[in-house]
N, CA, C and O atoms as a DFTB+ gen file, in Angstrom:
448 C
 N C O
     1  1     129.581     128.033      58.981
     2  2     130.728     128.560      58.272
     3  2     131.691     129.188      59.281
     4  3     131.302     130.068      60.049
     5  1     132.905     128.750      59.277
     6  2     133.923     129.242      60.203
     7  2     134.518     130.548      59.696
     8  3     134.742     130.731      58.499
     9  1     134.772     131.460      60.649
    10  2     135.436     132.719      60.310
    11  2     136.214     133.214      61.514
    12  3     136.113     132.647      62.602
    13  1     136.989     134.270      61.323
    14  2     137.787     134.840      62.405
    15  2     136.955     135.846      63.197
    16  3     136.229     136.656      62.620
    17  1     137.068     135.785      64.523
    18  2     136.373     136.706      65.419
    19  2     137.383     137.362      66.350
    20  3     138.373     136.742      66.740
    21  1     137.131     138.609      66.701
    22  2     137.866     139.318      67.737
    23  2     136.827     139.937      68.660
    24  3     136.059     140.804      68.243
    25  1     136.802     139.492      69.917
    26  2     135.835     139.988      70.891
    27  2     136.555     140.909      71.872
    28  3     137.473     140.474      72.567
    29  1     136.147     142.184      71.935
    30  2     136.763     143.090      72.915
    31  2     136.334     142.713      74.327
    32  3     135.179     142.357      74.559
    33  1     137.268     142.792      75.263
    34  2     137.014     142.462      76.659
    35  2     137.525     143.619      77.509
    36  3     138.609     144.148      77.262
    37  1     136.743     144.010      78.509
    38  2     137.188     145.071      79.413
    39  2     138.324     144.555      80.298
    40  3     138.258     143.440      80.815
    41  1     139.344     145.359      80.464
    42  2     140.462     145.081      81.379
    43  2     141.208     143.786      81.085
    44  3     141.759     143.163      81.993
    45  1     141.226     143.380      79.816
    46  2     141.969     142.177      79.412
    47  2     142.220     142.265      77.908
    48  3     141.569     143.048      77.216
    49  1     143.153     141.476      77.403
    50  2     143.362     141.459      75.953
    51  2     142.100     140.960      75.234
    52  3     141.335     140.168      75.784
    53  1     141.896     141.434      74.003
    54  2     140.776     140.946      73.205
    55  2     140.920     139.447      72.975
    56  3     142.031     138.918      72.958
    57  1     139.801     138.772      72.801
    58  2     139.788     137.328      72.581
    59  2     139.641     137.074      71.083
    60  3     138.640     137.462      70.482
    61  1     140.628     136.427      70.484
    62  2     140.623     136.142      69.053
    63  2     140.535     134.632      68.840
    64  3     141.205     133.856      69.522
    65  1     139.689     134.226      67.874
    66  2     139.536     132.796      67.582
    67  2     138.925     132.613      66.208
    68  3     138.394     133.554      65.619
    69  1     139.006     131.393      65.704
    70  2     138.414     130.986      64.430
    71  2     137.273     130.042      64.774
    72  3     137.492     129.016      65.418
    73  1     136.063     130.374      64.354
    74  2     134.932     129.532      64.705
    75  2     133.651     129.999      64.058
    76  3     133.659     130.638      63.006
    77  1     132.525     129.660      64.718
    78  2     131.215     130.038      64.197
    79  2     130.326     130.537      65.328
    80  3     130.439     130.091      66.470
    81  1     129.450     131.460      64.996
    82  2     128.462     131.946      65.946
    83  2     127.344     130.919      66.019
    84  3     126.734     130.595      65.001
    85  1     127.068     130.402      67.220
    86  2     125.967     129.454      67.399
    87  2     124.653     130.181      67.631
    88  3     123.630     129.816      67.052
    89  1     124.673     131.213      68.478
    90  2     123.448     131.965      68.775
    91  2     123.788     133.284      69.427
    92  3     124.812     133.428      70.095
    93  1     122.897     134.251      69.217
    94  2     123.005     135.568      69.846
    95  2     121.594     135.969      70.255
    96  3     120.651     135.821      69.478
    97  1     121.453     136.473      71.468
    98  2     120.165     136.983      71.951
    99  2     120.408     138.333      72.612
   100  3     121.523     138.647      73.029
   101  1     119.352     139.117      72.699
   102  2     119.469     140.437      73.299
   103  2     118.188     140.796      74.023
   104  3     117.096     140.399      73.618
   105  1     118.334     141.542      75.086
   106  2     117.167     142.161      75.705
   107  2     116.976     143.493      74.983
   108  3     117.754     143.826      74.089
   109  1     115.952     144.258      75.359
   110  2     115.657     145.506      74.673
   111  2     115.646     146.672      75.656
   112  3     115.219     146.512      76.800
   113  1     116.115     147.852      75.217
   114  2     116.057     149.028      76.072
   115  2     114.687     149.717      76.024
   116  3     114.469     150.714      76.712
   117  1     113.779     149.191      75.221
   118  2     112.474     149.820      75.012
   119  2     111.398     149.165      75.882
   120  3     111.218     147.949      75.814
   121  1     110.682     149.942      76.693
   122  2     109.695     149.374      77.624
   123  2     108.558     148.604      76.951
   124  3     107.976     147.714      77.571
   125  1     108.235     148.918      75.721
   126  2     107.132     148.233      75.040
   127  2     107.537     146.890      74.438
   128  3     106.673     146.134      73.995
   129  1     108.804     146.586      74.414
   130  2     109.277     145.338      73.821
   131  2     108.997     144.164      74.746
   132  3     109.026     144.307      75.969
   133  1     108.726     143.009      74.163
   134  2     108.461     141.821      74.992
   135  2     109.708     141.323      75.704
   136  3     109.605     140.555      76.661
   137  1     110.873     141.741      75.259
   138  2     112.127     141.351      75.911
   139  2     112.785     142.550      76.603
   140  3     114.011     142.656      76.633
   141  1     111.961     143.456      77.163
   142  2     112.453     144.666      77.842
   143  2     113.433     144.290      78.948
   144  3     113.187     143.370      79.729
   145  1     114.528     145.002      79.000
   146  2     115.602     144.718      79.955
   147  2     115.286     145.171      81.380
   148  3     116.035     144.853      82.304
   149  1     114.216     145.890      81.569
   150  2     113.827     146.487      82.846
   151  2     114.742     147.649      83.239
   152  3     114.734     148.091      84.388
   153  1     115.526     148.136      82.280
   154  2     116.403     149.284      82.497
   155  2     116.312     150.173      81.265
   156  3     116.959     149.896      80.255
   157  1     115.526     151.223      81.335
   158  2     115.313     152.102      80.195
   159  2     116.645     152.583      79.618
   160  3     117.480     153.141      80.330
   161  1     116.826     152.359      78.329
   162  2     118.043     152.790      77.651
   163  2     119.227     151.862      77.799
   164  3     120.312     152.151      77.296
   165  1     119.028     150.744      78.488
   166  2     120.110     149.759      78.661
   167  2     119.612     148.375      78.251
   168  3     118.429     148.065      78.393
   169  1     120.515     147.555      77.745
   170  2     120.168     146.191      77.373
   171  2     121.407     145.311      77.442
   172  3     122.529     145.799      77.581
   173  1     121.184     144.015      77.342
   174  2     122.269     143.038      77.409
   175  2     122.279     142.209      76.140
   176  3     121.224     141.826      75.634
   177  1     123.459     141.933      75.627
   178  2     123.642     141.052      74.478
   179  2     124.461     139.851      74.918
   180  3     125.519     140.005      75.528
   181  1     123.974     138.657      74.609
   182  2     124.687     137.414      74.903
   183  2     124.944     136.681      73.596
   184  3     124.094     136.666      72.706
   185  1     126.113     136.078      73.484
   186  2     126.437     135.280      72.302
   187  2     127.267     134.083      72.727
   188  3     128.043     134.144      73.681
   189  1     127.085     132.997      71.997
   190  2     127.915     131.815      72.214
   191  2     128.418     131.337      70.846
   192  3     127.668     131.252      69.874
   193  1     129.699     131.036      70.815
   194  2     130.380     130.609      69.599
   195  2     130.966     129.221      69.836
   196  3     131.075     128.769      70.976
   197  1     131.343     128.548      68.747
   198  2     132.123     127.310      68.852
   199  2     133.360     127.486      67.981
   200  3     133.259     127.855      66.812
   201  1     134.523     127.219      68.559
   202  2     135.780     127.354      67.824
   203  2     135.963     126.158      66.902
   204  3     135.242     125.164      66.997
   205  1     136.926     126.271      66.023
   206  2     137.240     125.175      65.097
   207  2     137.623     123.912      65.857
   208  3     137.415     122.806      65.356
   209  1     138.182     124.057      67.063
   210  2     138.591     122.887      67.851
   211  2     137.460     122.350      68.742
   212  3     137.645     121.345      69.427
   213  1     136.296     123.009      68.738
   214  2     135.155     122.516      69.502
   215  2     134.917     123.198      70.836
   216  3     133.931     122.900      71.511
   217  1     135.795     124.104      71.229
   218  2     135.607     124.849      72.474
   219  2     134.520     125.904      72.272
   220  3     134.415     126.495      71.198
   221  1     133.718     126.135      73.301
   222  2     132.730     127.209      73.256
   223  2     133.387     128.515      73.671
   224  3     134.334     128.513      74.458
   225  1     132.892     129.626      73.147
   226  2     133.298     130.954      73.589
   227  2     132.021     131.700      73.975
   228  3     131.090     131.799      73.176
   229  1     131.983     132.217      75.189
   230  2     130.823     132.926      75.730
   231  2     131.131     134.415      75.756
   232  3     132.237     134.824      76.111
   233  1     130.145     135.221      75.376
   234  2     130.332     136.676      75.375
   235  2     129.101     137.358      75.957
   236  3     127.970     137.003      75.626
   237  1     129.325     138.338      76.825
   238  2     128.260     139.165      77.383
   239  2     128.679     140.622      77.269
   240  3     129.793     140.989      77.641
   241  1     127.770     141.455      76.746
   242  2     128.019     142.890      76.672
   243  2     126.802     143.597      77.248
   244  3     125.672     143.349      76.827
   245  1     127.035     144.463      78.199
   246  2     125.966     145.306      78.756
   247  2     126.045     146.637      78.031
   248  3     127.039     147.354      78.136
   249  1     124.990     146.961      77.293
   250  2     124.973     148.112      76.393
   251  2     124.133     149.247      76.966
   252  3     123.254     149.035      77.801
   253  1     124.427     150.457      76.495
   254  2     123.665     151.619      76.942
   255  2     123.569     152.645      75.823
   256  3     124.517     152.861      75.069
   257  1     122.405     153.268      75.734
   258  2     122.265     154.416      74.841
   259  2     121.888     155.658      75.655
   260  3     121.408     156.650      75.107
   261  1     122.115     155.587      76.972
   262  2     121.885     156.744      77.831
   263  2     122.966     157.784      77.587
   264  3     124.122     157.455      77.324
   265  1     122.566     159.039      77.680
   266  2     123.497     160.137      77.466
   267  2     124.663     160.041      78.457
   268  3     124.456     159.900      79.662
   269  1     125.884     160.122      77.931
   270  2     127.077     160.080      78.772
   271  2     127.540     158.687      79.132
   272  3     128.574     158.538      79.784
   273  1     126.801     157.651      78.725
   274  2     127.207     156.270      79.020
   275  2     127.686     155.587      77.747
   276  3     127.320     155.968      76.635
   277  1     128.499     154.586      77.941
   278  2     128.952     153.754      76.824
   279  2     128.781     152.292      77.214
   280  3     128.524     151.980      78.377
   281  1     128.926     151.393      76.233
   282  2     128.828     149.973      76.549
   283  2     129.824     149.651      77.647
   284  3     130.936     150.176      77.675
   285  1     129.405     148.781      78.547
   286  2     130.262     148.458      79.685
   287  2     130.210     146.964      79.957
   288  3     129.374     146.247      79.408
   289  1     131.075     146.528      80.775
   290  2     131.119     145.133      81.190
   291  2     131.136     144.186      79.999
   292  3     130.291     143.301      79.873
   293  1     132.111     144.392      79.135
   294  2     132.326     143.447      78.033
   295  2     133.158     142.306      78.592
   296  3     134.311     142.496      78.978
   297  1     132.567     141.123      78.633
   298  2     133.326     139.984      79.133
   299  2     133.143     138.810      78.190
   300  3     132.105     138.669      77.542
   301  1     134.155     137.978      78.124
   302  2     134.125     136.792      77.282
   303  2     135.072     135.765      77.885
   304  3     136.044     136.099      78.561
   305  1     134.754     134.505      77.617
   306  2     135.571     133.434      78.174
   307  2     135.388     132.167      77.353
   308  3     134.329     131.939      76.769
   309  1     136.419     131.358      77.315
   310  2     136.324     130.037      76.691
   311  2     135.665     129.083      77.676
   312  3     135.836     129.214      78.888
   313  1     134.909     128.120      77.150
   314  2     134.229     127.122      77.976
   315  2     134.342     125.777      77.265
   316  3     133.980     125.650      76.095
   317  1     134.840     124.789      77.975
   318  2     135.078     123.487      77.354
   319  2     133.802     122.663      77.162
   320  3     133.737     121.818      76.270
   321  1     132.794     122.907      77.995
   322  2     131.579     122.086      77.962
   323  2     130.327     122.961      78.008
   324  3     130.398     124.153      78.308
   325  1     129.180     122.347      77.705
   326  2     127.907     123.063      77.842
   327  2     127.686     123.485      79.289
   328  3     127.161     124.568      79.546
   329  1     128.076     122.653      80.217
   330  2     127.941     122.996      81.640
   331  2     128.748     124.251      81.988
   332  3     128.304     125.074      82.789
   333  1     129.921     124.393      81.390
   334  2     130.745     125.584      81.623
   335  2     130.107     126.824      80.987
   336  3     130.222     127.926      81.523
   337  1     129.437     126.644      79.850
   338  2     128.698     127.752      79.230
   339  2     127.616     128.231      80.188
   340  3     127.454     129.433      80.397
   341  1     126.875     127.288      80.771
   342  2     125.799     127.624      81.708
   343  2     126.364     128.286      82.964
   344  3     125.738     129.195      83.511
   345  1     127.520     127.853      83.423
   346  2     128.152     128.475      84.589
   347  2     128.529     129.928      84.284
   348  3     128.468     130.777      85.174
   349  1     128.912     130.222      83.053
   350  2     129.273     131.588      82.665
   351  2     128.045     132.495      82.635
   352  3     128.067     133.589      83.200
   353  1     126.974     132.045      81.975
   354  2     125.785     132.890      81.783
   355  2     124.760     132.779      82.909
   356  3     123.903     133.652      83.048
   357  1     124.833     131.735      83.704
   358  2     123.872     131.474      84.801
   359  2     122.513     131.055      84.243
   360  3     122.429     130.503      83.145
   361  1     121.441     131.322      85.012
   362  2     120.103     130.859      84.647
   363  2     119.118     132.015      84.481
   364  3     117.951     131.889      84.853
   365  1     119.573     133.132      83.931
   366  2     118.658     134.241      83.687
   367  2     117.713     133.884      82.541
   368  3     117.981     132.960      81.772
   369  1     116.612     134.617      82.432
   370  2     115.668     134.376      81.340
   371  2     116.350     134.566      79.986
   372  3     116.103     133.800      79.054
   373  1     117.209     135.585      79.874
   374  2     117.913     135.830      78.623
   375  2     118.874     134.680      78.309
   376  3     118.962     134.242      77.162
   377  1     119.584     134.196      79.310
   378  2     120.505     133.071      79.115
   379  2     119.752     131.824      78.662
   380  3     120.236     131.091      77.799
   381  1     118.589     131.578      79.227
   382  2     117.795     130.414      78.824
   383  2     117.361     130.516      77.363
   384  3     117.290     129.507      76.661
   385  1     117.072     131.735      76.907
   386  2     116.765     131.919      75.482
   387  2     117.986     131.599      74.629
   388  3     117.863     131.012      73.554
   389  1     119.166     131.986      75.111
   390  2     120.400     131.691      74.384
   391  2     120.615     130.186      74.283
   392  3     120.940     129.677      73.210
   393  1     120.438     129.468      75.394
   394  2     120.633     128.017      75.376
   395  2     119.702     127.356      74.373
   396  3     120.117     126.473      73.622
   397  1     118.451     127.781      74.360
   398  2     117.481     127.200      73.421
   399  2     117.889     127.488      71.978
   400  3     117.818     126.603      71.126
   401  1     118.313     128.718      71.699
   402  2     118.706     129.097      70.342
   403  2     119.964     128.368      69.881
   404  3     120.117     128.071      68.697
   405  1     120.864     128.081      70.821
   406  2     122.136     127.425      70.488
   407  2     122.047     125.904      70.546
   408  3     122.993     125.212      70.171
   409  1     120.911     125.381      71.016
   410  2     120.794     123.928      71.153
   411  2     121.585     123.376      72.321
   412  3     122.003     122.219      72.294
   413  1     121.796     124.189      73.349
   414  2     122.538     123.762      74.539
   415  2     121.542     123.156      75.526
   416  3     120.524     123.768      75.849
   417  1     121.842     121.963      75.995
   418  2     120.968     121.276      76.938
   419  2     121.089     121.946      78.302
   420  3     122.170     122.017      78.887
   421  1     119.954     122.435      78.792
   422  2     119.910     123.090      80.089
   423  2     118.996     122.234      80.960
   424  3     117.776     122.394      80.923
   425  1     119.580     121.325      81.745
   426  2     118.820     120.357      82.523
   427  2     117.744     120.961      83.389
   428  3     117.871     122.097      83.847
   429  1     116.702     120.223      83.614
   430  2     115.595     120.641      84.459
   431  2     115.911     120.319      85.917
   432  3     116.450     119.256      86.225
   433  1     115.571     121.244      86.806
   434  2     115.739     120.988      88.237
   435  2     114.621     120.072      88.706
   436  3     113.473     120.215      88.285
   437  1     114.953     119.151      89.562
   438  2     113.925     118.246      90.093
   439  2     113.537     118.703      91.491
   440  3     114.377     119.239      92.213
   441  1     112.272     118.504      91.894
   442  2     111.853     118.927      93.221
   443  2     112.583     118.125      94.287
   444  3     112.966     116.974      94.075
   445  1     112.763     118.753      95.423
   446  2     113.486     118.070      96.520
   447  2     112.553     117.299      97.381
   448  3     112.983     116.667      98.345
C-alpha cells in the first residue's frame, strides 16, 4: 500500500516521497538481546522503501537513549538499483538482515 513519507535528514532538507516500506530492521540497546548493538543504550535502525516510480529509498538512523544524547546521524538517499541500496548500507550484519527482509539479492562472494 502506497503512502506519503517524510524522512528527516541531518544537515539537509527532509526527504519526501510517495511509496511503500519494504523492510525495517533494528539492533538493540539491550545487552541481553540477540541483536545487541554492542553499544549500551545505543542502536541503529535501517529501512528501505520503494517509491511509486520504482526507486528505492534507504534510511539509517543511529539512536540513543543515553542521558544527554539524542538520535544522531539521520541519513537517507534515493537508490536506483539493488546494488545502490547495498552500496548505501554496506555489508554489516544488520544490513544483511535488511536485504533478506526486503527480498534484495545480496550476491555471494566467491573465493579467489
